[in-house]
C-alpha positions in Angstrom: -97.2 288.2 132.0 -93.4 288.2 132.4 -91.5 290.1 129.8 -88.8 288.0 128.1 -85.4 289.5 127.3 -84.3 290.2 123.8 -80.8 289.0 122.9 -79.4 291.5 120.4 -77.4 290.0 117.5 -75.2 292.0 115.2 -76.4 290.8 111.8 -73.1 290.7 109.9 -74.4 287.8 107.7 -77.3 289.1 105.5 -80.6 287.2 105.3 -79.9 286.5 101.6 -76.8 284.4 102.5 -77.3 280.6 101.9 -77.7 279.7 105.6 -80.5 278.9 107.9 -81.6 281.6 110.4 -79.8 279.6 113.2 -76.6 279.4 111.2 -76.7 283.1 110.3 -77.1 284.0 114.0 -74.1 281.8 114.9 -71.9 283.2 112.2 -72.9 286.7 113.0 -71.9 286.1 116.6 -68.6 284.5 115.4 -67.7 287.5 113.3 -68.8 289.9 116.0 -66.4 288.3 118.5 -63.6 288.1 115.9 -63.9 291.8 114.9 -64.5 293.2 118.4 -61.5 294.7 120.3 -59.5 291.9 121.7 -61.3 289.4 119.4 -59.3 286.6 118.0 -59.7 284.2 115.2 -61.4 281.1 116.4 -63.6 282.8 118.9 -67.2 281.5 118.9 -69.3 284.4 119.9 -67.4 284.8 123.3 -64.2 286.3 124.5 -61.1 284.2 124.3 -60.1 282.5 127.6 -57.1 283.6 129.5 -53.9 281.6 128.9 -53.8 279.1 131.8 -51.2 276.8 130.2 -53.8 274.1 129.5 -54.8 273.2 126.0 -57.2 275.7 124.5 -60.8 274.7 124.8 -61.2 275.5 121.0 -59.3 272.2 120.4 -62.2 270.3 121.8 -65.7 269.6 120.5 -68.6 271.0 122.5 -72.4 271.1 122.2 -72.5 274.8 121.6 -74.4 276.6 118.7 -71.7 275.7 116.1 -73.6 275.5 112.8 -72.5 272.0 112.0 -74.3 270.7 115.1 -77.6 270.2 113.1 -79.0 266.7 112.6 -80.9 267.8 109.5 -77.7 269.0 107.7 -76.0 266.7 105.1 -72.6 265.4 106.2 -70.7 267.1 103.4 -72.1 270.5 104.4 -71.3 269.8 108.1 -67.7 269.0 107.1 -67.5 272.1 105.0 -68.6 274.3 108.0 -66.1 272.5 110.2 -63.2 272.8 107.8 -60.2 274.4 109.4 -61.2 273.4 112.9 -59.1 271.1 115.1 -59.6 267.4 114.9 -62.1 267.0 117.7 -64.7 269.4 116.2 -64.3 267.8 112.8 -64.8 264.3 114.3 -67.9 265.6 115.9 -69.1 267.2 112.6 -68.8 263.7 111.0 -71.4 262.3 113.5 -75.2 262.4 113.2 -75.6 265.3 115.6 -78.5 263.7 117.4 -76.9 263.3 120.8 -78.9 260.2 121.0 -76.5 258.3 123.4 -76.4 255.1 121.4 -72.7 255.4 121.3 -72.6 255.8 125.1 -71.7 259.5 124.8 -73.0 262.7 123.5 -71.6 263.6 120.0 -69.1 266.0 121.5 -67.9 263.6 124.2 -67.5 260.8 121.7 -65.4 263.1 119.4 -63.3 264.2 122.4 -62.8 260.6 123.5 -61.6 259.7 120.0 -59.4 262.7 119.8 -57.9 262.0 123.2 -57.5 258.3 122.4 -59.7 257.4 125.4 -62.0 255.6 122.8 -60.7 253.7 119.8 -63.9 252.4 118.3 -65.0 254.4 115.2 -68.2 252.4 114.6 -70.4 253.5 117.5 -72.5 256.2 115.8 -75.6 254.2 114.9 -77.7 257.0 113.2 -74.7 258.1 111.2 -74.1 254.6 109.8 -71.6 253.9 107.1 -71.4 257.6 106.1 -70.1 258.6 109.5 -67.9 255.5 109.8 -66.2 256.3 106.5 -65.6 259.9 107.4 -64.2 259.0 110.9 -61.8 256.5 109.2 -60.7 259.2 106.9 -60.0 261.6 109.8 -58.4 258.9 112.0 -54.9 259.4 110.8 -55.0 263.0 112.1 -55.8 261.9 115.6 -52.3 260.8 116.4 -50.8 264.0 115.0 -53.2 266.2 117.0 -52.5 264.3 120.2 -48.7 264.7 119.7 -49.1 268.4 119.1 -51.3 269.2 122.0 -52.6 267.7 125.2 -56.4 267.4 124.8 -57.6 266.8 128.4 -58.7 270.1 130.0 -61.1 270.9 132.8 -64.5 269.2 132.4 -66.3 272.5 132.1 -64.5 273.0 128.8 -65.9 269.9 127.4 -63.2 267.3 128.0 -64.0 263.7 127.4 -65.2 262.1 130.6 -63.3 259.2 132.0 -65.2 255.9 131.8 -65.5 253.8 135.0 -63.3 250.8 134.8 -66.2 248.6 135.9 -69.4 249.8 134.3 -72.5 249.7 136.5 -74.7 246.8 135.3 -77.6 248.1 133.3 -76.3 251.6 133.1 -74.5 251.5 129.8 -74.2 249.6 126.6 -71.0 248.0 128.0 -72.9 246.2 130.8 -76.5 245.2 129.8 -78.7 243.2 132.1 -81.6 240.9 131.4 -85.2 242.1 131.4 -88.2 239.9 130.5 -90.4 240.6 127.5 -94.0 240.8 128.6 -96.5 242.0 126.1 -97.1 243.9 122.9 -100.3 245.4 121.4 -100.8 247.2 118.2 -101.7 250.9 118.6 -103.0 251.4 115.0 -106.5 250.4 114.1 -107.2 248.2 111.0 -106.7 250.1 107.8 -103.6 252.0 109.0 -100.6 252.2 106.7 -98.4 251.8 109.8 -97.7 249.1 112.3 -96.9 250.6 115.7 -96.8 248.7 119.0 -97.0 249.4 122.7 -94.4 247.1 124.2 -93.8 246.3 127.9 -90.9 244.6 129.6 -90.5 243.4 133.2 -87.5 244.9 134.9 -87.9 242.2 137.7 -84.6 241.5 139.5 -82.5 243.5 137.0 -82.0 246.3 139.5 -82.9 248.9 136.8 -84.8 252.0 137.4 -85.3 255.1 135.3 -86.7 258.6 135.2 -88.9 260.0 132.5 -86.8 261.3 129.6 -84.4 258.4 129.8 -84.0 256.1 126.8 -84.0 252.3 126.9 -81.3 250.4 125.1 -82.2 247.0 123.6 -79.8 244.4 122.2 -82.1 242.8 119.6 -81.6 239.5 117.7 -81.5 239.1 114.0 -84.3 237.4 112.1 -83.4 233.6 112.1 -84.9 233.2 108.6 -82.6 235.9 107.2 -79.6 234.3 108.9 -80.5 230.9 107.5 -80.6 232.4 103.9 -77.2 234.1 104.4 -75.6 230.9 105.6 -77.0 229.0 102.6 -75.7 231.7 100.2 -72.1 231.3 101.6 -72.4 227.6 101.5 -71.6 227.1 105.2 -72.9 224.8 107.9 -75.1 226.6 110.5 -73.4 224.6 113.3 -69.9 225.5 112.2 -68.0 226.7 115.3 -67.0 230.4 115.2 -65.9 232.4 118.2 -67.2 229.9 120.6 -70.7 229.7 119.1 -72.3 228.1 116.2 -72.2 230.3 113.1 -76.0 230.6 113.2 -76.1 231.7 116.8 -73.3 234.2 116.2 -75.1 235.8 113.2 -78.4 235.9 115.1 -77.0 237.4 118.4 -73.8 239.3 117.7 -73.4 240.6 114.2 -75.0 243.3 112.1 -76.6 242.3 108.8 -77.5 245.7 107.5 -76.1 247.8 106.0 -73.3 245.9 104.3 -69.9 247.1 105.6 -67.1 248.2 103.4 -65.0 245.3 104.8 -67.4 242.8 103.2 -66.9 244.4 99.8 -63.2 244.2 100.3 -63.5 240.5 101.1 -65.5 239.9 98.0 -62.9 241.7 95.9 -60.3 239.3 97.1 -62.5 236.3 96.2 -63.6 237.4 92.7 -62.0 238.7 89.5 -62.7 240.8 86.5 -65.8 243.1 86.5 -67.1 241.7 89.7 -63.8 242.5 91.5 -63.9 246.0 90.1 -67.4 246.5 91.4 -66.6 245.2 94.8 -63.6 247.5 95.0 -65.7 250.5 93.9 -68.3 249.7 96.6 -65.6 249.4 99.3 -64.4 252.9 98.3 -67.8 254.3 98.7 -68.7 254.4 95.0 -72.0 253.2 93.5 -71.2 251.4 90.2 -74.7 249.9 89.7 -76.9 252.5 91.5 -77.8 250.1 94.3 -75.3 250.8 97.1 -77.9 252.4 99.4 -79.9 249.1 99.4 -77.1 246.6 99.9 -77.4 244.7 103.2 -75.3 241.5 103.8 -77.8 239.2 102.1 -78.1 241.5 99.1 -74.3 241.5 98.7 -74.1 237.7 98.7 -76.9 237.7 96.1 -75.2 240.3 94.0 -71.9 238.4 94.0 -73.4 235.0 93.7 -71.0 232.1 94.0 -68.6 233.8 96.5 -68.0 231.3 99.3 -66.0 232.8 102.1 -64.9 230.7 105.0 -67.2 231.3 108.0 -64.4 232.7 110.1 -63.3 235.1 107.4 -66.9 236.1 106.6 -67.8 237.1 110.2 -64.5 239.1 110.5 -65.9 241.3 107.7 -69.1 242.1 109.5 -69.8 244.8 112.1 -71.0 244.1 115.7 -74.7 244.3 116.2 -75.4 247.6 117.8 -78.0 248.3 120.5 -81.1 250.3 119.6 -82.4 253.1 121.8 -86.1 253.8 122.4 -87.7 256.7 124.2 -89.3 255.3 127.4 -93.1 255.9 127.2 -93.9 255.2 130.9 -93.2 256.5 134.3 -91.9 254.1 136.9 -94.1 255.9 139.4 -97.2 254.8 137.4 -95.8 251.4 136.3 -93.5 250.1 139.1 -91.1 247.4 138.0 -91.9 247.8 134.3 -91.0 249.8 131.3 -93.0 250.7 128.2 -91.8 251.5 124.7 -93.7 252.8 121.6 -92.2 251.0 118.6 -92.8 251.5 114.9 -92.2 248.2 113.1 -89.9 248.9 110.1 -90.9 247.0 107.0 -90.2 248.0 103.4 -89.9 246.4 100.0 -86.7 246.5 97.9 -87.3 244.7 94.6 -88.9 241.4 95.5 -87.5 241.3 99.1 -89.2 242.5 102.2 -86.7 244.1 104.4 -87.2 244.2 108.2 -85.8 246.5 110.8 -83.9 244.4 113.2 -84.9 245.7 116.6 -88.3 247.0 115.7 -89.5 243.7 114.3 -87.8 241.8 117.1 -89.9 243.7 119.7 -93.1 243.9 117.6 -93.0 240.3 116.2 -90.3 237.8 117.2 -89.8 238.3 121.0 -91.8 235.8 123.0 -93.5 236.4 126.4 -91.0 235.6 129.2 -88.0 235.8 126.9 -84.8 237.4 128.4 -83.8 240.6 126.5 -80.4 242.3 127.1 -81.1 245.9 128.0 -79.8 249.0 129.7 -81.0 252.5 130.7 -79.4 255.4 128.8 -79.6 258.5 131.0 -81.0 261.4 129.2 -78.7 264.1 127.8 -80.6 267.2 128.8 -84.1 265.9 128.3 -86.4 265.8 131.3 -89.1 267.5 133.2 -88.5 270.8 134.9 -87.6 270.5 138.6 -90.4 272.9 139.5 -93.8 271.0 139.2 -95.6 274.3 138.7 -93.7 275.2 135.4 -95.9 274.9 132.3 -94.8 272.3 129.7 -95.3 272.3 125.9 -94.7 268.9 124.2 -94.6 268.3 120.4 -94.5 264.6 119.6 -96.1 263.3 116.4 -96.2 259.5 115.8 -93.9 257.6 118.1 -92.6 261.0 119.3 -95.5 260.8 121.8 -93.6 258.2 123.8 -91.7 260.4 126.3 -94.6 262.8 126.7 -96.9 259.9 127.7 -94.2 259.3 130.3 -94.1 263.0 131.3 -97.8 263.1 131.8 -97.9 259.9 133.8 -95.1 261.3 136.0 -96.7 264.7 136.6 -100.0 262.9 137.4 -98.3 260.7 139.9 -96.6 263.6 141.6 -99.8 265.8 141.5 -97.8 268.5 139.7 -99.9 271.6 139.2 -98.2 273.0 136.1 -100.3 273.1 132.9 -99.4 270.7 130.1 -100.0 271.2 126.4 -99.5 268.3 123.9 -99.2 268.7 120.1 -99.8 265.2 118.5 -100.2 264.2 114.9 -100.1 261.3 112.5 -101.7 260.3 109.2 -105.4 259.6 110.2 -107.3 260.1 113.3 -109.5 257.0 112.9 -106.5 254.7 112.7 -103.4 256.4 114.1 -104.5 258.2 117.3 -102.1 256.5 119.8 -103.2 256.3 123.4 -106.4 258.2 122.6 -108.4 256.9 125.5 -105.6 257.7 128.0 -105.2 261.2 126.7 -109.0 261.8 126.9 -108.9 260.6 130.5 -106.0 262.9 131.3 -107.8 265.8 129.7 -111.0 265.1 131.6 -109.0 264.9 134.8 -107.4 268.3 134.1 -103.9 266.8 133.9 -103.7 267.5 130.1 -104.6 271.2 129.8 -104.6 271.4 126.0 -104.4 268.8 123.2 -103.8 270.0 119.7 -104.1 267.4 116.9 -102.8 267.3 113.3 -103.8 264.7 110.7 -101.9 264.7 107.5 -104.2 262.4 105.4 -107.6 263.3 106.7 -108.3 266.3 104.5 -107.5 267.8 101.1 -104.5 269.5 102.7 -101.8 267.9 104.8 -101.7 269.3 108.3 -98.7 268.8 110.6 -97.9 269.7 114.2 -96.0 272.8 113.1 -99.1 274.0 111.4 -101.1 273.7 114.6 -98.3 275.5 116.5 -98.6 278.5 114.1 -102.4 278.5 114.4 -102.1 278.7 118.2 -99.0 281.0 118.0 -100.4 283.7 120.3 -101.3 281.3 123.1 -98.0 279.4 122.6 -96.1 282.6 123.0 -98.0 283.5 126.2 -97.0 280.1 127.6 -93.4 280.7 126.8 -93.6 284.2 128.3 -94.9 282.6 131.5 -91.9 280.4 131.7 -93.0 277.2 129.9 -90.5 274.6 128.9 -90.7 273.4 125.3 -90.0 269.8 124.2 -89.9 268.1 120.8 -89.5 264.4 120.1 -89.3 262.6 116.7 -87.7 262.7 113.3 -84.5 264.8 113.3 -84.2 265.3 109.6 -87.4 267.1 108.9 -90.0 267.3 111.7 -87.8 268.7 114.5 -86.3 271.2 112.1 -89.7 272.3 110.9 -91.0 272.6 114.5 -88.0 274.8 115.5 -88.6 277.0 112.4 -92.3 277.3 113.4 -91.2 278.3 116.9 -88.9 281.0 115.5 -91.8 282.3 113.4 -94.0 282.4 116.4 -91.5 284.3 118.5 -90.8 286.8 115.7 -94.5 287.4 115.0 -96.0 287.4 118.5 -92.9 288.5 120.5 -92.3 291.5 118.2 -88.8 290.4 117.2 -86.7 290.3 114.0 -85.9 286.9 112.6 -82.4 287.0 114.0 -83.6 288.1 117.4 -86.2 285.3 117.4 -83.4 282.8 116.5 -81.3 284.1 119.4 -84.3 283.9 121.7 -84.8 280.2 120.8 -81.1 279.6 121.3 -81.4 281.2 124.8 -84.2 278.8 125.6 -81.9 275.9 124.7 -79.0 277.3 126.8 -81.4 277.7 129.7 -82.7 274.1 129.3 -86.2 275.4 128.3 -86.0 274.0 124.8 -85.1 270.3 124.8 -85.2 267.7 122.0 -85.2 264.0 121.8 -84.7 263.3 118.1 -83.7 260.3 116.0 
């Protein structure tokens, strides 16, 4: 067994401080650098770069271990940690920190593009939603001042915003989607499940698209026509009214977001009402919550709340945001499924009052799309999420629920290549009888020797809830041995809780079975990330 190096961390921040182990480690490194001989304020655990005459890299955002780069952290805490930083890192702190690529960038590159004025759109961070958009708008006035004071473009190695090609390659970005054909869907849950999850396949046909495992698939969905018809009735408009070269109905179905309600819509309502209603609309536009319902207001709910408001169709659509693409982890290998792509999609449905709300893209793919229908799509290349180049390297995959998607693809790919490296999958959901996705496929892979180990966690099958992180701890000694033998570790799924809990479990395992302190275990996991041996696909 290969011994793994210990990265010493000077623990200047005590364990009693109100920070996570990862944040404590980062702050300790920060203060160590600042207090060391030659250390300077602003150093982030490394020596200051020599003066080359270019703008200082600290002026740019980067995907380093800065403590605000944490998707589970609330926005106000991220902004507090980034306080005092230059504009680009603060723009990055305002984002959702998922590096999901839905904006067409990583979080750092999007921030740098905004700071350098290579990108002007503030509404591209889909997971951050209105919260991120409001903060970016608040920071936007500083962009011009920062650009006047310093030149942001620096060498690419320092994290400068990449230049976009003038003519995007078709199907390779959200700017240039291509048409794929919807083929089939089948439900993965058995009867009695509380969830509705679907295996969806699309035909890439003549689109020219290909992909590698780890990539994501961007889908431009269509809004529910029934919802659109109700909104049109509420504003008292004709569905065939011409707007932007389309009928109002087609425009609302194809191009505009209907959830959540944007601040511009509240502003519009405030201009068309008076008295108490106007005051409420103004408060909502300012981010306040006068009636305690702001979190649940989509476009239809706003028009119901302010009944009687009848904006002109052209003015109404100007107050709405563009419909954003949704990204899904690809759950197939093109080597096993030539010319096709598979997705694993949770249909989002929930009740607010007497209204059933539907997730736009998830119910489009799981319910409304018809066989043969053209769907506008693109492939989003992975940001540091993919199989190791060496097929002999062991792989540990943690993917509960729909988080299994990229790991089904990984296993198919390794099987097609005849890769000899061992594979260990941690999978979990609510109940084994109803929520064991791809059970027969996984059983066949295990029988064939492709899937070396399969650890399962069911949160509703017993008296105690069991999650994937619990199974990791139960198998901690073996998991540590795999890491010591060079295994790559992957996690896919919920960014707010699951991914954070999985990382915490891994730190515990490293500390316990690798004979390290907590801070040394945190540093070890950070080293795995820097080496590309810990990769996450979270949402």
